[in-house]
C-alpha positions in Angstrom: 8.4 11.4 -13.9 9.9 10.4 -10.6 13.3 9.0 -9.8 13.8 5.2 -10.3 16.0 2.7 -8.6 17.7 -0.1 -10.5 17.1 -3.5 -8.8 19.6 -6.2 -9.8 17.2 -9.1 -9.6 18.0 -12.4 -8.1 16.5 -15.4 -6.2 14.7 -15.0 -2.9 12.2 -16.8 -0.7 9.0 -14.9 -1.3 6.5 -14.8 1.5 6.5 -15.0 5.3 8.8 -17.2 7.4 7.0 -19.5 9.9 8.3 -17.7 12.9 6.6 -14.5 11.8 3.2 -16.2 12.0 4.0 -17.4 15.5 5.0 -13.9 16.4 1.8 -12.4 14.9 -0.3 -15.0 16.7 1.3 -14.2 20.1 1.3 -10.4 19.5 -1.2 -8.1 21.0 -2.9 -7.4 17.6 -6.5 -8.0 16.6 -6.3 -10.2 13.6 -6.3 -14.0 13.7 -3.5 -16.2 12.4 -5.6 -17.3 9.5 -5.7 -13.8 8.2 -2.0 -13.9 7.5 -1.9 -17.5 6.1 -1.9 -16.3 2.5 1.6 -15.1 3.0 2.8 -18.7 3.4 4.5 -21.0 2.6 7.6 -19.2 1.5 8.3 -20.0 -2.2 11.6 -19.7 -4.1 11.2 -16.9 -6.6 13.5 -15.5 -9.3 13.1 -11.9 -10.5 14.9 -10.4 -13.5 16.6 -7.1 -13.1 14.1 -4.2 -13.2 13.6 -0.6 -12.3 11.1 0.7 -9.8 10.1 4.2 -8.6 11.9 5.3 -5.5 8.7 6.9 -4.3 4.9 6.3 -4.7 3.4 8.4 -7.5 2.4 11.8 -6.1 -0.6 14.0 -6.4 1.4 16.5 -8.4 2.6 13.9 -10.8 -0.9 12.5 -11.3 -2.1 16.1 -11.9 0.4 16.4 -14.8 -0.9 13.2 -16.3 -4.5 14.4 -16.1 -3.6 17.8 -17.6 -1.9 16.1 -20.5 -4.5 13.5 -21.2 -7.8 14.7 -19.8 -8.1 11.4 -18.0 -10.9 10.9 -15.4 -10.5 8.4 -12.7 -13.1 5.7 -11.9 -14.1 7.6 -8.7 -14.6 10.8 -10.8 -16.8 9.0 -13.3 -19.0 7.3 -10.7 -19.2 10.5 -8.6 -18.1 9.1 -5.2 -15.2 7.6 -3.3 -14.5 5.4 -0.3 -13.4 6.9 3.0 -13.4 5.8 6.6 -15.6 8.0 8.6 -16.4 8.1 12.4 -18.9 5.3 11.7 -16.7 3.2 9.4 -16.2 2.8 5.7 -18.6 4.9 3.6 -19.1 6.0 0.0 -19.0 9.8 0.0 -20.0 12.0 -3.0 -17.3 14.1 -4.5 -14.4 12.2 -3.1 -11.6 11.9 -5.7 -7.8 12.1 -5.9 -8.2 15.9 -6.1 -10.4 16.1 -3.0 -9.4 13.1 -0.9 -11.9 13.8 1.9 -14.7 15.1 -0.3 -15.6 18.6 -1.5 -13.6 21.3 0.3 -10.6 19.2 0.9 -8.7 20.2 -2.3 -5.3 21.5 -1.4 -2.0 22.2 -3.1 -0.4 21.0 0.1 -1.0 17.5 -1.1 1.1 17.8 -4.3 4.1 16.0 -2.8 1.9 13.4 -1.0 1.1 10.0 -2.7 -2.0 10.1 -4.8 -5.0 8.2 -3.4 -8.4 7.3 -4.7 -6.8 5.6 -7.8 -8.2 2.3 -9.0 -6.1 -0.4 -10.6 -7.2 0.9 -14.0 -6.3 4.4 -13.0 -2.8 3.3 -12.0 -2.3 1.4 -15.2 -3.3 4.3 -17.3 -0.8 6.5 -15.6 2.0 3.9 -16.0 1.3 3.5 -19.7 1.4 7.3 -20.2 4.9 7.6 -18.8 6.2 4.4 -20.5 6.2 2.3 -17.3 4.1 -0.4 -15.8 3.0 -1.6 -12.4 5.4 -3.9 -10.6 4.7 -7.5 -10.1 4.1 -8.7 -6.5 7.5 -10.5 -6.5 9.3 -7.4 -7.8 7.6 -5.2 -5.1 8.6 -7.5 -2.3 12.1 -7.9 -3.6 12.6 -4.2 -3.9 11.2 -3.7 -0.3 13.5 -6.2 1.5 16.2 -7.5 -0.9 17.3 -11.2 -1.1 17.3 -11.7 2.7 14.2 -12.0 4.8 13.4 -8.9 6.9 10.1 -8.0 8.5 10.2 -4.3 7.5 12.3 -2.6 4.8 14.9 -1.4 7.4 15.1 -4.7 9.4 13.4 -6.9 12.0 13.1 -4.3 14.8 10.1 -2.0 14.8 10.9 1.7 14.5 7.9 3.9 14.8 9.9 6.8 13.3 10.7 4.9 10.1 7.2 4.8 8.5 3.9 6.7 8.4 1.6 4.4 10.2 -1.3 4.9 12.7 1.2 4.3 15.5 3.2 7.4 14.4 0.1 9.5 14.9 -1.6 7.8 17.8 1.1 6.0 19.7 1.3 2.2 20.2 -1.9 0.5 19.2 -2.8 -3.0 20.3 -6.6 -3.2 19.6 -9.2 -2.2 17.1 -11.2 -0.2 19.7 -8.1 1.8 20.5 -7.6 2.5 16.8 -11.2 3.5 16.4 -11.1 5.8 19.4 -8.0 7.6 17.8 -9.7 7.8 14.4 -13.0 9.1 15.7 -11.1 12.0 17.4 -9.1 12.7 14.3 -12.1 12.5 12.0 -14.1 14.7 14.3 -11.5 17.4 14.2 -10.5 17.3 10.5 -12.9 15.0 8.6 -12.0 11.8 6.8 -8.9 13.3 5.2 -6.0 10.8 4.7 -3.0 11.2 7.0 -0.5 10.7 4.2 2.9 12.4 4.4 5.2 13.8 1.7 6.9 11.0 -0.1 10.4 10.3 1.2 9.7 11.8 4.6 11.1 8.8 6.4 14.0 7.9 4.0 16.7 8.4 6.6 15.5 5.5 8.7 12.9 3.7 6.6 14.4 3.1 3.1 14.7 -0.4 1.7 18.1 -2.0 1.0 17.8 -0.7 -2.6 17.0 2.9 -1.5 13.2 2.7 -2.1 11.2 4.9 0.2 7.7 4.5 1.7 7.5 0.7 1.1 6.0 0.4 4.6 3.1 2.6 5.4 1.9 5.9 3.9 -0.3 4.3 1.2 -1.1 0.7 0.1 0.3 0.1 -3.4 -1.3 -1.8 -6.4 0.7 -4.5 -8.1 0.2 -6.1 -11.5 -0.3 -9.6 -10.0 -3.5 -11.5 -9.9 -4.2 -12.7 -6.4 -3.1 -16.4 -5.9 -2.2 -18.5 -2.9 1.4 -19.6 -2.8 0.1 -23.1 -2.2 -3.5 -24.0 -2.9 -3.7 -26.3 0.1 -3.1 -23.5 2.6 -5.9 -22.9 5.0 -6.6 -19.2 5.1 -9.4 -16.7 6.0 -12.4 -17.4 3.8 -12.7 -13.8 2.7 -9.1 -13.9 1.6 -9.7 -17.1 -0.4 -12.6 -15.5 -2.2 -10.3 -12.9 -3.7 -8.1 -15.5 -5.3 -8.1 -15.5 -9.1 -10.3 -12.3 -9.1 -8.5 -9.5 -7.3 -5.1 -7.9 -7.6 -2.4 -8.0 -4.9 -1.8 -4.8 -2.9 1.3 -4.3 -0.9 2.9 -2.1 1.7 0.3 -1.1 4.3 -0.7 2.5 4.9 -1.0 5.4 7.3 -4.1 3.7 8.7 -2.3 0.5 9.9 -0.5 -0.9 12.9 3.1 -2.2 12.5 1.8 -5.7 11.7 0.1 -4.6 8.4 3.1 -2.7 7.0 5.5 -5.7 6.8 7.3 -6.5 3.5 5.5 -9.7 3.0 2.0 -8.6 4.1 -0.6 -9.1 1.3 -3.9 -7.4 0.7 -6.2 -7.9 -2.3 -8.3 -5.3 -4.2 -11.0 -5.5 -6.8 -9.4 -4.2 -10.1 -12.9 -3.2 -11.4 -12.9 0.4 -10.3 -12.4 0.0 -6.6 -10.2 2.6 -4.7 -10.0 4.3 -1.3 -8.2 7.1 0.5 -5.4 4.8 1.7 -4.4 3.3 -1.7 -1.9 4.5 -4.2 0.8 3.0 -6.4 4.3 3.2 -7.8 5.6 2.3 -11.2 8.2 -0.2 -12.5 10.0 -0.8 -15.8 12.1 -3.5 -17.4 15.8 -3.0 -16.9 
């Protein structure tokens, strides 16, 4: 399988620094401060040395796994997948990792793109097959930014050419209506096909301090960690709190997102019971 990077391990302050929440609150972005509160407070975390994939798992790699095992993903078994159409999120028949926008969107051109429409179970099955595992949330964040705090893997200054985000495709986005206008036009021309890019396309500018690529944007990535607040007393968005203890942490942001959602400490939470979408993938890790 894919190339791995050895991460030395160490101690770091996991989570978001207070000044970042102030910046997000003042920024021209649509989400309230409470939405990001589950990233706080910063907590001292120690990670042992480990290895992690340099790139997200690709469509071609996942195809090899399926050929060898005959595995069928959760989306294939239930007969539909989740895509964002011109009207919003929708369950569409025939959407799978092979056909990310539905029937007729199968293409060899995606072989070097990150695989999508993989559930937490699907990701774990692949990892077990190749003798690896999903990274923990702490491992993922440490690999993305190293021991020192940085907003994005490359540093604290936004660089639109360093990651595959909605702003790379649409230009600077500051509101949900602006994003929806861009996506309606894109979707009208091409259908709800993900705008992923070949893994490593932004390595020259966007790699992490440890040489890991695509840790900001391209696809969200599953981790092994059950969703928990860093501090149970934190006041956060009620929908985020509902995920605690039930969902698994997802990291990295995707091609759908603004700069604010592809930060190293940004957290999302996904239902591990078969849920997947056309913006979610994964990478593997292993003990050192």
